[in-house]
C-alpha positions as CSV (number, residue, x, y, z in Angstrom):
1,X,131.6,66.8,-13.5
2,X,131.1,68.3,-10.1
3,X,132.0,72.0,-9.8
4,X,135.5,72.9,-8.8
5,X,135.8,73.8,-5.1
6,X,137.8,76.9,-5.9
7,X,135.1,78.2,-8.2
8,X,132.4,77.6,-5.6
9,X,134.5,79.4,-3.1
10,X,135.1,82.3,-5.5
11,X,131.3,82.5,-6.1
12,X,130.7,82.6,-2.3
13,X,133.2,85.4,-2.0
14,X,131.6,87.3,-4.9
15,X,128.1,87.0,-3.4
16,X,129.4,88.0,0.1
17,X,131.2,91.0,-1.3
18,X,128.0,92.1,-2.9
19,X,126.2,91.8,0.4
20,X,129.0,93.7,2.2
21,X,128.8,96.5,-0.3
22,X,125.0,96.8,-0.1
23,X,124.9,97.1,3.7
24,X,128.0,99.3,4.1
25,X,127.0,102.5,5.8
26,X,123.5,101.4,6.6
27,X,122.0,100.9,10.0
28,X,119.4,98.2,10.8
29,X,116.4,100.6,10.4
30,X,117.5,101.6,6.9
31,X,118.0,98.0,6.0
32,X,114.7,96.9,7.4
33,X,112.7,99.8,5.8
34,X,114.0,99.2,2.3
35,X,112.4,96.3,0.6
36,X,114.8,96.6,-2.3
37,X,117.8,96.4,-0.1
38,X,116.5,93.7,2.2
39,X,115.3,91.4,-0.6
40,X,118.6,91.9,-2.5
41,X,120.6,90.9,0.6
42,X,118.2,87.9,1.1
43,X,118.8,86.8,-2.5
44,X,122.6,86.9,-2.1
45,X,122.4,85.1,1.2
46,X,120.3,82.4,-0.5
47,X,123.0,82.2,-3.2
48,X,125.7,81.9,-0.6
49,X,123.8,79.1,1.1
50,X,123.2,77.3,-2.2
51,X,126.9,77.5,-3.1
52,X,127.8,76.3,0.4
53,X,125.6,73.2,-0.1
54,X,127.9,72.2,-2.9
55,X,131.1,72.5,-1.0
56,X,132.9,69.3,-0.2
57,X,132.8,68.3,3.5
58,X,136.6,68.6,3.5
59,X,136.4,72.2,2.3
60,X,134.0,73.0,5.1
61,X,136.2,71.3,7.7
62,X,139.2,73.3,6.5
63,X,137.2,76.5,7.3
64,X,135.7,75.9,10.8
65,X,135.4,79.7,11.5
66,X,132.5,79.8,9.0
67,X,129.1,78.8,10.4
68,X,128.3,76.5,7.4
69,X,125.2,74.9,9.0
70,X,123.7,78.3,9.7
71,X,124.4,79.6,6.2
72,X,122.8,76.6,4.6
73,X,120.0,76.7,7.2
74,X,119.3,80.3,6.3
75,X,119.1,79.3,2.6
76,X,116.6,76.6,3.5
77,X,114.5,79.1,5.5
78,X,114.6,81.6,2.6
79,X,113.6,79.0,0.1
80,X,111.2,76.8,2.0
81,X,109.9,78.8,5.0
82,X,109.7,82.3,3.7
83,X,107.3,83.2,6.6
84,X,110.2,82.5,9.1
85,X,112.5,85.1,7.6
86,X,113.6,87.6,10.2
87,X,115.1,90.9,9.4
88,X,117.3,90.7,12.5
89,X,118.8,87.4,11.6
90,X,119.4,88.5,8.0
91,X,121.0,91.7,9.2
92,X,123.2,89.8,11.6
93,X,124.3,87.4,8.8
94,X,125.0,90.3,6.5
95,X,126.9,92.5,9.0
96,X,128.6,89.9,11.3
97,X,129.0,86.6,9.4
98,X,129.6,87.9,5.8
99,X,132.7,89.9,6.6
100,X,134.2,86.8,8.4
101,X,133.1,84.6,5.5
102,X,134.9,86.9,3.0
103,X,138.1,86.9,5.1
104,X,138.2,83.1,5.8
105,X,137.3,82.1,2.2
106,X,139.8,84.5,0.7
107,X,142.5,83.0,2.9
108,X,141.4,79.5,1.9
109,X,141.4,80.4,-1.8
110,X,144.8,81.9,-1.5
111,X,146.1,78.6,0.1
112,X,144.3,76.5,-2.6
113,X,145.8,78.4,-5.6
114,X,144.2,80.4,-8.4
115,X,140.8,79.5,-9.8
116,X,141.2,78.0,-13.3
117,X,140.4,80.5,-16.0
118,X,140.6,83.5,-13.7
119,X,143.3,86.1,-14.2
120,X,145.1,87.9,-11.4
């Protein structure tokens, strides 16, 4: 059985919130200088991209404010072309795209109803 779209969206929100909390209060230099922080953010961005790959095309079309191709593309670079990772692009994803992702997907999830098995 394919994963429930609402569960995938909830996973994306959870990963994105983790990224958001990690970079909160940091500047780019602090981010780039800390291998622990940057690798952790890269890991969660990879998870976001992987989850996004499993979203139905309809779900992606319903959320056009999210740069799905870029998120999935970043996952592909992280996994398959590690030498092309760029701190600047990762930072931009974490500080610009992730907050938008959280907002848009929370709105979508609210419109789609509660995730089965999750309590309010």
